[in-house]
NUMIKOL-992170 format. One record per atom (N, C-alpha, C): x, y, z. Coordinates in steps of 0.1 Angstrom, whole numbers, padded with zeros to 4 digits, always signed. Layout:
BEGIN
XYZ...
END
This chain:
BEGIN
-0047-0034-0235-0053-0046-0228-0066-0043-0216-0075-0049-0220-0081-0049-0210-0083-0054-0195-0081-0048-0182-0082-0053-0170-0096-0060-0167-0094-0070-0162-0106-0077-0160-0105-0084-0144-0110-0081-0137-0113-0087-0124-0109-0104-0120-0109-0111-0108-0106-0121-0109-0116-0133-0104-0123-0139-0111-0138-0144-0112-0138-0145-0098-0133-0149-0085-0136-0153-0071-0130-0141-0063-0129-0128-0068-0124-0115-0059-0139-0109-0056-0140-0104-0041-0151-0098-0034-0146-0082-0043-0160-0078-0040-0161-0066-0050-0155-0052-0040-0150-0055-0022-0144-0043-0020-0130-0047-0019-0123-0057-0025-0111-0060-0026-0104-0057-0040-0115-0055-0050-0108-0050-0063-0096-0033-0068-0092-0035-0070-0081-0026-0072-0083-0022-0091-0088-0015-0095-0092-0012-0111-0071-0004-0113-0069-0010-0120-0057-0001-0123-0057+0011-0131-0053+0025-0130-0055+0034-0139-0036+0035-0143-0032+0044-0149-0022+0049-0157-0014+0051-0141-0022+0062-0130-0015+0068-0121-0011+0053-0110-0023+0047-0108-0016+0042-0096-0005+0028-0102-0007+0022-0117+0005+0017-0124+0015+0018-0121+0020+0035-0125+0028+0040-0124+0037+0043-0111+0031+0046-0099+0030+0049-0090+0034+0033-0080+0026+0021-0083+0030+0007-0078+0043+0004-0085+0047+0006-0094+0059+0005-0100+0070+0011-0093+0067+0022-0087+0084+0034-0084+0081+0025-0069+0070+0025-0063+0069+0021-0050+0073+0002-0049+0070-0005-0060+0082-0017-0057+0097-0017-0060+0095-0013-0066+0109-0008-0071+0117+0000-0054+0116+0007-0052+0116+0011-0037+0120+0001-0028+0109-0006-0030+0107-0019-0017+0119-0032-0025+0118-0033-0033+0134-0041-0040+0143-0036-0032+0149-0019-0038+0162-0021-0034+0161-0009-0020+0147-0019-0012+0148-0009+0002+0153+0002+0002+0148+0013-0001+0143+0026+0001+0132+0031+0007+0131+0035+0021+0124+0044+0026+0117+0050+0015+0099+0048+0021+0092+0059+0017+0082+0063+0025+0081+0076+0019+0062+0081+0026+0057+0084+0018+0041+0078+0015+0031+0083+0009+0024+0091+0014+0021+0105+0008+0010+0115+0017+0003+0121+0000-0012+0119+0010-0017+0130-0007-0028+0130-0002-0041+0138-0007-0054+0140+0000-0061+0123+0006-0071+0123+0009-0081+0111+0011-0086+0107+0002-0086+0096+0003-0094+0088-0011-0088+0088-0023-0073+0089-0023-0069+0083-0033-0063+0072-0035-0065+0062-0026-0061+0049-0027-0053+0050-0023-0039+0056-0017-0026+0048-0010-0028+0039+0000-0034+0037+0007-0030+0029+0017-0038+0010+0008-0045+0013+0001-0048+0002-0007-0040-0004-0015-0031+0005-0022-0018+0008-0035-0011-0001-0021-0006+0001-0013+0008-0001-0006+0004-0011+0001-0009-0015+0005-0013-0028+0011-0012-0039+0000-0015-0037-0017-0015-0042-0022-0003-0050-0026+0009-0038-0028+0022-0042-0027+0027-0054-0017+0023-0047-0005+0027-0055+0011+0027-0069+0008+0009-0074+0001+0006-0084+0000+0010-0095-0007+0020-0088-0013+0029-0098-0026+0045-0101-0026+0043-0092-0010+0063-0099-0010+0060-0112-0001+0071-0119+0002+0073-0131+0004+0074-0129+0019+0065-0138+0029+0064-0137+0040+0075-0143+0044+0086-0152+0041+0098-0155+0046+0109-0145+0052+0108-0137+0040+0118-0126+0034+0114-0114+0042+0101-0110+0044+0096-0097+0050+0087-0097+0058+0090-0088+0067+0080-0089+0083+0072-0073+0081+0058-0074+0081+0049-0061+0080+0044-0057+0086+0050-0042+0097+0040-0037+0104+0036-0024+0099+0024-0023+0100+0012-0014+0099+0008+0000+0105+0014+0012+0103+0014+0016+0119+0001+0030+0105-0010+0032+0110-0024+0044+0106-0023+0053+0109-0020+0062+0110-0018+0080+0113-0033+0086+0112-0038+0092+0117-0049+0100+0118-0047+0115+0121-0060+0121+0124-0053+0132+0129-0059+0138+0145-0059+0120+0151-0057+0117+0163-0046+0115+0168-0036+0113+0159-0025+0104+0162-0013+0118+0171-0012+0108+0181+0005+0119+0185+0015+0108+0188+0029+0117+0193+0038+0110+0191+0040+0097+0200+0031+0099+0214+0029+0089+0226+0024+0079+0221+0011+0079+0208+0005+0071+0207+0014+0059+0196+0021+0068+0189+0032+0057+0177+0041+0051+0191+0043+0058+0196+0058+0055+0203+0051+0042+0209+0035+0041+0217+0034+0028+0225+0026+0018+0214+0026+0027+0197+0020+0011+0190+0034+0003+0184+0051+0008+0183+0062+0004+0181+0066-0004+0194
END
């Protein structure tokens, strides 16, 4: 099967599926459906945030409420508590 982007998709929004990203997306979608908490970790630039956001954007807004908290080396426990 050949992947083709949507004709009106902007370049920066494209997520080209690979074997690894398809596998990870499948696992994460099943975790969401079964309400299993997850934590995604890995080196910078592997597409964790993009993949998770694509899964979250597919959820029904009437059923799910999304709250993204982005962590960096500058994030402290006090900042996390303030965000929540």
